[in-house]
N, C-alpha and C positions, 0 to 999 in steps of 0.2 A: 796930526802931532805925534809924537810916541808914546806907547801906552805901556803900563806895568801888563804883561802878558796873561796876567790872570783876568784881566778886564776884556783883552780881546778874544781869550780862549773860547767863551760860549758863540761868538758868532761865528767862528771856525767850525766846532763842532755841530751847531746848529744847519748851517748854510751846506757842510757836508752830507749831514744824515739827509736832510730836505732835499739834497740832489739825487742822493742814493733811492729814496723812496717814489721820487718823482719819475724814477724810470723802471717802477715796479710791470708795465705794462709787458717788457719784455720778458713775464711769465709765461705770455700766450705762447712763448715757443715752446715750451714745456708742456702747458697744460690745455686742453682741450678746450677750447672757448666757442669752437664753430664758426667763428667770426675772421673773413678772410684780412689779413693785416694789410695788403696791398691796397684794399677798397674800401675800407669801414672807417668810422669816425673811432679814433682814441677813445671817446666819450661811451661808446657803444658795448663798449667792455663791464662798464659800469653802469649801464643801462637797468631798471628794477627788474626786467624780465628776462634776466641772463643769469645762468647757473653761477657764475662765480661775481656776481656784479656785487655784492657784499665786500668781497676782497678788496677790489680794485677800488670803489668808493672809501673805503678805509685807508687805504697806501695815498690815494689823491688828499683825503682829509688831513693826514699825517704829513704828507710833503708840505700842503699848505700852513698849517699851524707853526712848524719848524722853520721855515723860511719867513712868516711872520714875525714870529719871534726874533729872528737873529738878525732881522732888518730893523727891526724896532729898537734892539740893543746897538745895533752901529750908530744908529742915529743919536741915538743917546752920547754917545761917546765920539763921534766923527769930528772932522775938523773943520766943518760949518762953510766947506768952499763948495760956491754953486754946484759945480757937477755932482760931488761926491753925493749934497744934501737931494737933489732929485734923483739920482740914481738911487738910493737906498730908499726914498719913498715909491720909488717905482716898485722896489721889492717888497714894500708894506702892500702894495696895492696887489700886485702879483700873489702873495699867500692869502691875501684875505680872499679874493677872488678865486681861488683854488679851493679855498675850505668850502666858500657857497656853492661851486661845481659839485663837490661831493653831496652837499645838502640838497641840492635840486638836480637828481638823477634823471636821463629820460627814462621815459615808461618802455620803449620799444625802440627796436634797432632800425630806423627806416631805410639805411643803405641796402640792408638784407629783407626786409620785409615789405613788402609791397603794399599791404594793408596798411602798414604804421604809416608810411610816405602820404598815404592818402588821406590817413587821418590827420597827419601833421599840415598837410596843404589844405585842409577844409578846417584847420582850428579846432578840431576834434578830440585833441591830445591833451594832457593834464597841463596846468599854465607853469610847472617845472620845466616845462619844453623850451619855453621863451625865456623864463630865469636862466637857463641852464644857457641857452646861448648870449643872453647879457652876460652873467658872469665867466664865459668862456671869452668873450670877447675881451671884457676886463683885463682878465689873468695876463692873457696875450699881449694886450697894450701896456701894462706893468712890465712883463717880462722885457719886451724891447726898448721900453724907456730906461730898464736899470741895463741891460747887454750894454746900449749906445753911450748912456751918461758916464757909467762907469768905467766904461774901458777908456773913455775921453778923459776923464779923470786922471786914471791911471798914465796917460801919455801927455796932458795937461801940467800935472803936478809931480812930475816924474817920480811914482811912487809904483808899487806893486810890478815890479819888472818881468814878472814871469806874464800878468795879465795885461801888460804895455805890450809885450811881444806879441802874446797870441792872440788877443782879444779883436783887433781888427780883421784876421781872415773869420773870426765865428760869429762879427758883427755882419759880413757881407754873407756869410753861408747863411745865416739867420733869416736875413732881410730875403733872400734868395728865395729859402722855402717857404717862406710867408706868402709870397708873391703867389708861388706855386700852388698852396694849401686856398688861399683867398679865390683863385681862378676855378681851382677843382670844385669849390664848395657852390659858387656861380654856377658853373656846369651841370652839377648835379642838381641843384634848384630848379636849373631849367629844362631838365628831362635830357639834357647831354650826355648820360654816364657820368662816372665818378672821376675821370682824369688819374686815376690812381691817387684818389683823395688820401687813402690810408696813410700810402707809402709819406706822402708829403707831410702829413700833420706828424706823423710818427718821427721824420727827421727835423720837425721844428721840434718838439717837447724836449727828442734825446739832446739836441743844441743847445736849449735851455740850461737841461740838467749838467751837460759839460762844461759849459759857462760858469756856472755855480760852484763846481767842481774845482775850477780852475781860478775862480775868485777865492774859495776858501783857501786854498793851497796858498797863494799870492799874499793874503791876509797874515796868515801864517808865519811865510816864512819875514814878512816885515814886521810885523807886530805892531800893526796900527790900523785903525780903520778910520 
């Protein structure tokens, strides 16, 4: 339903800032992290033993909190049709799980540290590794639900014209890189190399951020959630 712009503006601002914070890992282009972006997990940038880990944990925490608050605000004012509600709840899950991700960092970087990988396999790493795996999975599950459901809502309910046009392409690309990332993780855990795991996962999170930006812009143009 159409809303007063003052009610929609917080959603736009929070989602746009959340999308920006969620791309903070691109700072590795100009900062010396010592990690290969093609081969390493994005999460390894925020590992407890990494020199810039605190920076990347802070940006993850900020991104998750911003998206969570934006999605909760949207749920309060959304039109209650099924695809919209499911999509906003997906973003609530994404935001909350991303906050948890930041609070449950890896203790070391398994793709570049054989000792870390061996300890992880033997179960000799802190419980945060398991917690991080769970929260990361939930974050991406929430993102996928949101990307699909809100894109469907845009097309089915005749709203958010920009998202309705661009969203389907982003959905296809997001699903493709998610399959790539999952296959690469399976290969790494089986000892068969990384399969450019880092590139796939970075593409995955970048597409989520782009989609969030498109959603924020679409909501701002049509003044409704």
